[in-house]
PLY file of the C-alpha trace (Angstrom):
ply
format ascii 1.0
element vertex 246
property float x
property float y
property float z
element edge 245
property int vertex1
property int vertex2
end_header
-24.57 221.51 34.97
-25.63 218.75 37.38
-23.88 217.80 40.59
-24.13 214.35 42.23
-26.20 213.80 45.35
-24.56 215.44 48.34
-24.07 214.31 51.94
-27.54 213.67 53.37
-29.00 216.14 55.83
-31.94 215.62 58.16
-34.42 218.16 56.74
-34.68 220.17 53.54
-36.96 223.20 53.80
-38.26 224.48 50.48
-39.23 228.15 50.74
-37.51 230.84 52.79
-40.35 233.18 53.65
-41.37 233.78 57.25
-42.67 230.22 57.69
-39.58 228.54 56.25
-37.16 230.81 58.10
-39.01 230.31 61.37
-38.97 226.53 60.98
-35.26 226.56 60.14
-34.53 228.55 63.31
-36.64 226.18 65.41
-34.76 223.17 64.06
-31.38 224.86 64.13
-31.68 225.82 67.78
-32.27 222.14 68.53
-29.16 221.10 66.64
-31.09 219.45 63.80
-29.19 219.63 60.52
-31.24 221.22 57.76
-30.93 223.07 54.48
-33.14 226.03 53.59
-33.77 226.55 49.86
-35.11 229.97 48.81
-35.37 231.23 45.24
-34.82 234.90 46.06
-31.33 236.05 47.03
-32.75 238.89 49.15
-36.18 239.71 50.65
-38.63 241.23 48.15
-39.47 244.90 48.78
-43.25 244.39 48.84
-45.23 245.96 51.75
-47.27 242.96 52.86
-47.77 240.81 55.95
-47.25 243.76 58.29
-49.09 242.75 61.46
-47.20 240.61 63.98
-49.41 239.45 66.85
-48.42 238.88 70.46
-48.20 235.15 69.83
-45.86 235.75 66.89
-43.59 237.92 69.04
-43.40 235.13 71.61
-41.74 233.01 68.93
-39.29 235.81 68.15
-38.43 236.04 71.84
-37.56 232.35 72.06
-35.70 232.54 68.74
-33.48 235.24 70.25
-34.57 237.75 67.62
-37.08 239.98 69.42
-34.76 242.97 70.15
-33.52 243.11 66.54
-37.08 242.84 65.22
-38.32 245.75 67.34
-35.29 247.82 66.33
-36.27 247.31 62.66
-39.70 248.89 63.18
-40.46 251.60 60.61
-43.48 253.21 62.34
-42.91 255.71 65.19
-42.99 254.04 68.60
-45.90 256.12 69.91
-48.08 255.56 66.85
-50.97 253.09 66.65
-50.11 249.85 64.84
-53.49 248.13 64.99
-56.68 249.13 63.22
-57.00 252.89 63.30
-58.63 255.87 61.65
-56.61 258.97 60.78
-57.35 262.35 59.25
-55.31 263.85 56.43
-52.36 261.44 56.33
-51.35 258.29 58.15
-48.92 260.38 60.19
-51.53 262.97 61.08
-51.86 264.02 64.71
-55.59 263.40 64.43
-56.10 259.67 64.80
-58.06 257.05 66.71
-56.59 253.62 67.40
-59.88 251.76 67.58
-58.43 248.24 67.78
-56.73 249.02 71.12
-54.62 245.88 71.40
-53.09 247.21 74.60
-56.30 246.23 76.42
-55.35 242.54 76.09
-51.66 243.10 76.89
-51.91 241.56 80.42
-52.90 238.23 78.87
-49.77 237.87 76.73
-46.07 237.39 77.39
-44.99 240.23 75.12
-46.30 243.10 72.98
-47.30 242.87 69.33
-45.35 244.63 66.57
-45.77 245.94 63.03
-43.29 246.11 60.17
-43.18 244.99 56.51
-42.60 241.33 55.74
-39.32 242.04 53.96
-37.97 243.67 57.12
-39.16 240.71 59.21
-37.47 238.28 56.80
-34.22 240.26 56.99
-34.20 239.86 60.78
-34.92 236.14 60.50
-32.19 235.67 57.89
-29.65 237.32 60.17
-30.65 235.13 63.12
-30.49 232.03 60.94
-26.95 232.90 59.83
-25.84 232.44 63.45
-26.91 228.77 63.59
-24.17 226.35 62.50
-26.51 223.41 61.92
-28.43 225.24 59.17
-27.22 225.76 55.61
-28.98 228.42 53.55
-29.18 228.33 49.76
-30.56 231.67 48.61
-31.07 232.10 44.88
-32.05 228.44 44.45
-35.47 226.90 43.80
-36.78 223.34 44.01
-37.13 221.76 40.55
-38.06 218.20 41.48
-38.80 215.95 44.47
-38.60 212.16 44.66
-39.24 209.86 47.61
-37.73 206.43 48.18
-37.28 203.98 51.03
-34.34 205.92 52.45
-35.84 209.42 52.42
-36.24 212.13 49.80
-34.20 213.55 46.97
-34.66 217.23 46.11
-33.32 218.63 42.85
-32.68 222.36 43.04
-31.84 224.83 40.29
-30.14 228.22 40.34
-32.64 231.01 39.78
-30.50 232.91 37.28
-28.24 230.14 35.99
-28.27 226.60 34.62
-26.71 225.16 37.77
-28.37 222.16 39.40
-27.76 220.30 42.63
-29.28 217.21 44.23
-29.97 217.20 47.96
-30.67 214.12 50.09
-32.62 214.29 53.34
-34.77 212.29 55.73
-37.59 214.80 55.33
-38.62 217.67 53.05
-40.95 220.42 54.24
-42.95 222.65 51.91
-42.99 226.32 52.89
-43.14 227.42 49.27
-46.46 229.23 49.11
-49.68 228.71 47.22
-48.01 227.03 44.22
-46.12 224.57 46.38
-44.05 222.01 44.51
-43.76 219.98 47.72
-47.51 219.77 48.29
-47.99 218.97 44.61
-45.50 216.10 44.86
-47.30 214.82 47.96
-50.65 214.97 46.19
-52.22 217.33 48.73
-52.93 220.31 46.45
-56.57 221.37 46.20
-57.60 223.64 43.36
-60.84 225.65 43.21
-62.30 225.88 39.69
-62.43 229.49 38.48
-66.07 229.08 37.49
-67.11 227.91 40.96
-69.27 230.05 43.22
-66.51 230.31 45.84
-63.92 231.54 43.34
-66.38 233.95 41.72
-67.37 235.53 45.03
-63.76 236.02 46.10
-63.15 239.74 45.64
-59.63 240.45 44.42
-59.89 244.23 44.40
-62.15 247.28 44.32
-61.34 250.47 42.42
-63.14 253.83 42.41
-63.17 255.98 39.29
-65.25 259.16 39.35
-68.72 257.93 40.39
-68.13 254.32 39.39
-66.98 251.41 41.52
-65.38 248.44 39.78
-65.25 245.04 41.46
-62.66 242.50 40.32
-63.43 238.84 41.05
-61.69 235.61 40.05
-63.63 235.73 36.76
-62.15 239.11 35.92
-63.19 242.75 35.96
-66.78 242.28 34.96
-68.88 244.58 37.14
-69.07 248.37 36.97
-71.52 249.65 39.59
-72.75 253.23 39.77
-72.36 254.67 43.25
-74.14 257.64 44.79
-73.08 257.30 48.43
-71.36 254.70 50.66
-74.65 253.29 51.99
-76.05 252.68 48.50
-72.75 251.15 47.41
-72.78 248.70 50.33
-76.37 247.75 49.53
-75.51 247.09 45.89
-72.50 244.94 46.81
-74.55 242.88 49.28
-77.26 242.40 46.68
-74.65 241.39 44.08
-73.11 238.83 46.46
-76.51 237.40 47.43
-77.51 236.94 43.80
-74.47 234.73 43.15
-75.01 232.62 46.27
-78.46 231.43 45.19
0 1
1 2
2 3
3 4
4 5
5 6
6 7
7 8
8 9
9 10
10 11
11 12
12 13
13 14
14 15
15 16
16 17
17 18
18 19
19 20
20 21
21 22
22 23
23 24
24 25
25 26
26 27
27 28
28 29
29 30
30 31
31 32
32 33
33 34
34 35
35 36
36 37
37 38
38 39
39 40
40 41
41 42
42 43
43 44
44 45
45 46
46 47
47 48
48 49
49 50
50 51
51 52
52 53
53 54
54 55
55 56
56 57
57 58
58 59
59 60
60 61
61 62
62 63
63 64
64 65
65 66
66 67
67 68
68 69
69 70
70 71
71 72
72 73
73 74
74 75
75 76
76 77
77 78
78 79
79 80
80 81
81 82
82 83
83 84
84 85
85 86
86 87
87 88
88 89
89 90
90 91
91 92
92 93
93 94
94 95
95 96
96 97
97 98
98 99
99 100
100 101
101 102
102 103
103 104
104 105
105 106
106 107
107 108
108 109
109 110
110 111
111 112
112 113
113 114
114 115
115 116
116 117
117 118
118 119
119 120
120 121
121 122
122 123
123 124
124 125
125 126
126 127
127 128
128 129
129 130
130 131
131 132
132 133
133 134
134 135
135 136
136 137
137 138
138 139
139 140
140 141
141 142
142 143
143 144
144 145
145 146
146 147
147 148
148 149
149 150
150 151
151 152
152 153
153 154
154 155
155 156
156 157
157 158
158 159
159 160
160 161
161 162
162 163
163 164
164 165
165 166
166 167
167 168
168 169
169 170
170 171
171 172
172 173
173 174
174 175
175 176
176 177
177 178
178 179
179 180
180 181
181 182
182 183
183 184
184 185
185 186
186 187
187 188
188 189
189 190
190 191
191 192
192 193
193 194
194 195
195 196
196 197
197 198
198 199
199 200
200 201
201 202
202 203
203 204
204 205
205 206
206 207
207 208
208 209
209 210
210 211
211 212
212 213
213 214
214 215
215 216
216 217
217 218
218 219
219 220
220 221
221 222
222 223
223 224
224 225
225 226
226 227
227 228
228 229
229 230
230 231
231 232
232 233
233 234
234 235
235 236
236 237
237 238
238 239
239 240
240 241
241 242
242 243
243 244
244 245
């Protein structure tokens, strides 16, 4: 089911992750009318993007969302949230916070923070719901983008339905990740061939099984390396990387 083009807005933001939500808040606080389009109805429960730097928290302060963000923290307040070494478990009393971000605290306006990306997005979504100039369309994804002399037309589709809508705007912004439809429409997507040296040397994962270490690269799981100790393993990996850079 298609709907005719709707009343134009100023900006359509495609992608409602942290970047898209942050941009929508920035624009909304300035009274700029915009529509945020995000394919997922709720944040995805994936533990990624956990570290929020001091600079990031400065944005949350000016967005009026810093107190709520800190209240959503899942790690105990007195526990290290930077790089650290622990014994036994991550909640062990034997730990060393070697990154020591507090040493640079005097140079920043606020402290850093740590919590999963889905928790951060939940805070941003709540703050965005308080801004009247922003419309949010969760559960919708961009299906097509066209530009003309008067602006842009964005066709969106329901994630779990056959519904379609057409949005008009002066601008469209792509915050839709590595497979960005917006960047593709603008002709700014750069793809690295899988067979290239850069793609081959990009390590996707390392797994240990008994005495074997398996290295997964963009070409696939193709290397099983016998390990005797950490030093020998590091030497083998450096040698393997050097051989593919020649």
